[in-house]
C-alpha positions as CSV (number, residue, x, y, z in Angstrom):
1,X,6.8,-5.1,-3.9
2,X,3.0,-4.5,-3.9
3,X,2.5,-1.0,-2.5
4,X,-1.3,-1.4,-2.6
5,X,-1.1,-4.6,-0.6
6,X,1.1,-2.9,2.0
7,X,-1.5,0.0,2.3
8,X,-4.4,-2.5,2.5
9,X,-2.7,-4.4,5.4
10,X,-1.9,-1.2,7.1
11,X,-5.6,-0.2,6.8
12,X,-6.6,-3.5,8.4
13,X,-4.6,-2.5,11.4
14,X,-1.3,-4.4,10.9
15,X,1.9,-2.8,12.1
16,X,5.0,-2.4,9.9
17,X,6.7,-5.4,11.4
18,X,3.7,-7.6,10.8
19,X,3.3,-6.4,7.2
20,X,7.0,-7.0,6.6
21,X,6.8,-10.5,8.0
22,X,3.6,-11.2,6.0
23,X,5.0,-10.1,2.7
24,X,8.6,-11.3,3.2
25,X,10.1,-7.8,2.9
26,X,12.0,-5.5,5.3
27,X,10.4,-3.0,7.6
28,X,12.2,-0.2,5.7
29,X,10.4,-1.3,2.5
30,X,7.1,-1.1,4.3
31,X,7.8,2.5,5.5
32,X,8.9,3.4,1.9
33,X,5.7,2.0,0.5
34,X,3.5,3.8,3.0
35,X,5.4,7.1,2.4
36,X,5.0,6.8,-1.4
């Protein structure tokens, strides 16, 4: 999982669900990446 990409998408205003869908990962993974 690309943590930097998750953070970049979040900075662009995407929500966790949208990021998860975009990257093909689960929402929990998105939250873990943002919390890291």
